[in-house]
Structure formats: structure tokens, C-alpha cells
C-alpha positions as CSV (number, residue, x, y, z in Angstrom):
1,X,134.1,88.9,168.4
2,X,134.5,85.6,166.7
3,X,135.3,82.4,168.5
4,X,137.6,79.6,167.4
5,X,134.7,77.3,166.5
6,X,133.5,80.1,164.2
7,X,136.7,80.0,162.0
8,X,136.3,77.8,158.9
9,X,138.8,75.2,157.7
10,X,139.2,77.0,154.2
11,X,139.7,80.5,153.4
12,X,139.7,82.4,150.1
13,X,142.9,84.4,149.9
14,X,143.8,87.7,148.3
15,X,147.6,87.9,147.5
16,X,148.6,91.4,147.6
17,X,152.3,92.6,148.2
18,X,152.7,95.2,150.9
19,X,149.1,95.1,152.2
20,X,149.2,94.4,155.8
21,X,146.2,93.4,157.8
22,X,146.4,92.6,161.7
23,X,144.0,91.5,164.2
24,X,141.5,94.0,165.6
25,X,142.6,96.5,162.8
26,X,140.9,97.7,159.6
27,X,142.1,97.6,156.1
28,X,140.4,99.5,153.3
29,X,140.5,98.0,149.9
30,X,139.4,98.9,146.5
31,X,138.3,95.7,144.6
32,X,138.0,95.8,140.8
33,X,139.6,92.8,139.2
34,X,136.9,90.3,138.0
35,X,138.2,87.4,140.1
36,X,138.3,89.3,143.3
37,X,134.9,90.7,142.8
38,X,133.7,87.1,142.4
39,X,135.7,86.3,145.6
40,X,133.9,89.2,147.6
41,X,130.5,88.2,146.2
42,X,131.1,84.7,147.4
43,X,132.4,85.8,150.9
44,X,129.3,87.9,151.4
45,X,127.1,84.7,151.0
46,X,128.6,83.1,153.9
47,X,128.1,83.8,157.7
48,X,131.9,84.5,158.5
49,X,132.2,86.9,155.5
50,X,136.2,86.1,155.5
51,X,138.9,87.0,153.2
52,X,142.3,86.0,153.8
53,X,145.2,88.7,153.1
54,X,148.4,87.1,152.3
55,X,151.6,88.1,150.6
56,X,153.4,86.5,147.7
57,X,156.6,84.9,148.8
58,X,159.5,86.4,146.6
59,X,162.0,84.0,148.0
60,X,160.2,81.1,146.2
61,X,161.3,80.2,142.8
62,X,157.8,79.6,141.8
63,X,156.0,83.0,141.4
64,X,152.8,81.5,142.6
65,X,154.1,80.6,146.1
66,X,152.7,82.4,149.0
67,X,153.9,83.3,152.5
68,X,152.6,80.7,155.0
69,X,151.1,83.1,157.4
70,X,148.4,85.6,156.6
71,X,145.5,87.2,158.5
72,X,141.8,87.0,157.8
73,X,139.4,89.7,157.7
74,X,135.7,90.1,158.1
75,X,133.9,92.2,155.5
76,X,132.5,94.9,157.8
77,X,131.9,97.7,155.2
78,X,131.4,97.7,151.5
79,X,129.9,99.9,148.8
80,X,129.4,99.3,145.2
81,X,130.4,102.0,142.5
82,X,128.3,102.7,139.5
83,X,130.8,100.9,137.4
84,X,130.6,97.6,139.3
85,X,133.7,98.1,141.7
86,X,133.7,97.6,145.4
87,X,135.1,99.7,148.1
88,X,135.3,97.4,151.4
89,X,136.9,97.5,154.7
90,X,138.1,94.3,156.2
91,X,138.4,94.0,160.0
92,X,141.0,91.7,161.2
93,X,140.0,88.7,162.9
94,X,143.1,86.2,163.2
95,X,146.2,85.2,161.6
96,X,146.3,81.7,159.9
97,X,148.9,79.4,158.6
98,X,148.3,77.8,155.1
99,X,148.4,74.2,155.2
100,X,147.7,73.6,151.5
101,X,146.2,75.3,148.5
102,X,143.1,73.8,147.2
103,X,142.2,72.9,143.4
104,X,139.0,75.0,143.5
105,X,136.7,75.8,140.8
106,X,136.8,79.4,141.4
107,X,138.9,82.2,139.6
108,X,140.4,83.2,143.0
109,X,142.7,81.0,145.2
110,X,141.6,78.9,148.2
111,X,143.5,77.4,151.0
112,X,143.1,75.0,153.8
113,X,144.3,76.8,156.8
114,X,145.2,76.3,160.5
115,X,144.3,78.8,163.2
116,X,146.4,77.0,165.8
117,X,148.9,79.2,167.6
118,X,147.0,82.5,167.2
119,X,144.8,82.4,170.1
120,X,145.6,85.9,171.3
121,X,144.2,87.2,168.1
122,X,140.7,86.5,169.1
123,X,141.0,87.9,172.6
124,X,141.2,91.5,174.0
125,X,143.3,94.2,172.6
126,X,147.1,93.5,173.7
127,X,148.8,95.8,176.0
128,X,152.6,96.4,175.8
129,X,153.7,96.9,179.5
130,X,157.4,97.9,178.4
131,X,156.3,100.6,176.0
132,X,158.0,103.9,176.4
133,X,155.5,106.0,174.6
134,X,157.3,109.3,174.9
135,X,160.6,108.0,173.4
136,X,158.6,106.1,170.7
137,X,156.7,109.3,169.6
138,X,159.9,111.2,169.7
139,X,161.4,108.7,167.3
140,X,158.4,108.8,165.1
141,X,158.3,112.5,165.0
142,X,162.0,112.5,163.8
143,X,161.0,109.9,161.1
144,X,158.0,111.7,159.8
145,X,160.0,114.9,159.8
146,X,162.8,113.2,157.8
147,X,160.0,111.9,155.3
148,X,158.2,115.2,155.2
149,X,155.0,113.5,156.4
150,X,152.2,114.9,158.4
151,X,149.9,113.3,161.0
152,X,147.5,114.1,163.7
153,X,149.9,114.1,166.7
154,X,147.1,114.3,169.2
155,X,145.3,111.3,167.9
156,X,148.4,109.3,168.0
157,X,149.1,110.4,171.4
158,X,145.7,109.3,172.8
159,X,145.6,106.1,170.9
160,X,146.0,102.9,173.0
161,X,149.1,100.6,172.5
162,X,147.8,98.2,170.0
163,X,145.9,100.6,168.0
164,X,149.0,102.9,167.6
165,X,151.7,100.0,166.9
166,X,149.4,98.2,164.5
167,X,148.1,101.1,162.6
168,X,151.7,102.4,162.1
169,X,152.6,98.8,161.0
170,X,150.0,98.9,158.4
171,X,150.3,102.4,157.1
172,X,154.1,103.0,157.1
173,X,155.8,102.3,153.7
174,X,158.0,99.3,154.5
175,X,159.0,96.6,152.0
176,X,156.6,93.6,151.7
177,X,159.2,91.3,153.6
178,X,159.3,93.9,156.5
179,X,155.6,93.9,156.6
180,X,155.5,90.1,156.8
181,X,157.9,90.3,159.9
182,X,155.4,92.6,161.6
183,X,152.6,90.3,160.8
184,X,154.4,87.3,162.2
185,X,155.4,89.0,165.3
186,X,154.2,86.7,168.1
187,X,153.0,89.5,170.4
188,X,152.5,93.5,170.5
189,X,155.7,94.0,172.2
190,X,157.7,92.1,169.5
191,X,155.8,94.0,166.8
192,X,156.7,97.2,168.7
193,X,160.3,96.4,168.8
194,X,160.3,95.3,165.3
195,X,158.6,98.4,164.2
196,X,161.3,100.5,166.1
197,X,164.1,98.7,164.4
198,X,162.5,99.3,161.0
199,X,162.2,102.9,161.8
200,X,165.6,103.4,163.0
201,X,166.9,101.3,160.0
202,X,165.0,103.6,157.5
203,X,166.3,106.8,159.1
204,X,169.8,105.6,158.7
205,X,169.2,105.2,155.0
206,X,169.7,101.4,154.9
207,X,168.7,99.3,152.0
208,X,167.1,95.9,152.0
209,X,170.2,94.3,150.8
210,X,172.3,95.7,153.7
211,X,169.8,94.4,156.1
212,X,170.0,91.0,154.9
213,X,173.9,90.9,155.4
């Protein structure tokens, strides 16, 4: 487990729409673009081995703009293919807020970041005391059935609160802005409530345009 003092003031960021990393969760990635291969090589040379996952902000007129909040992950697994690509796993460490983007002499982007306000990310797994698991799993079963999806229901039933909510938040096919809302949820209970709202909205056949009204 990392401590606040271990977190760097700057982070290399990987803008990837729809990719969500949450604290204490794992995100597999396939790295093949030269700039991100360089980013990974550089990250592996540091003691923290951190990469910041962040989403582009479509609401900004400048396409290079990013959302202000992302999540840094530590490279905990990696393998190299014969043609020079990497298969890696990021383990979520903590969310961060971008303070400014740096004029870096690198092909990838780097940002000065603040970790303030995300203290719970470095602690123990969160528990949602208001979680009605049976009701949630019933909703999830109806959602999976409507989408003709399959899963290991025994594993879901046995998963702890945080693992269940965070894994579904990362894996389900929500829009990037909906993924961002899940990322920015201040606590597990809020994330679970947001997840339920998104699932119910999707089952009603709503569109993003309707949601914004």
C-alpha cells in the first residue's frame, strides 16, 4: 500500500475515452502506440511505476483538454510480445486532480497533480452499509438478461461491496461521461447509487441526450 508521501507531484497521463480505473481495482491494458510504449518504459524506471488514467473532456472546445480528475495506477504486471507491444495491468492507487499540464520533452503528456481530497483511496476497502445486495443483484440480473450478457453469478454474490461495485463500474459499457461520474463519486455508496441509476436508465432505453435534459 502506498502512502501520501510516496505520491509524486507529476504524473504521466494516458487519455483513453471510456477506460475507467478505480482505487484498489485492476485495469488490463494493451499498449502499442510508440508514445505510450515510451511512457511505460519511463514509468518502469521510477520507484512508484505510476501511470495516470484520464479521459478527454468532450465538453471542452479544445480537443486536447482533459477532465480534471483521473486515477493513477501502479504497473503491477506486464509482459512484452514478440513484436514489441506490452500487455500490462494497472492497480488503482489514488485519484488525482490536474493542476496544470507540463511542457514536457516527451511524446506523451505529463501533468502536475494534486492528491488532496482523495485520502480514502489510500486506505482500506470501503464498505457500503446501506447496500441492499439482493435487490441490487436482482436488478443486475434483469439488466444482463436484457443485454443477453452472461457472468459468474456465484462470484458476484461472494464479492465484497467495493469489488462488486467497482468492477461493474469499470466493466459495464457506459458512455465516457457516465464513467467519469462513477470515477468522481466521493464514496462507495454514492458510486453504487450512481451505478444503479445508470443501469435503470439503460434498461428504460434512455439516451444521453434525454439524460442531459
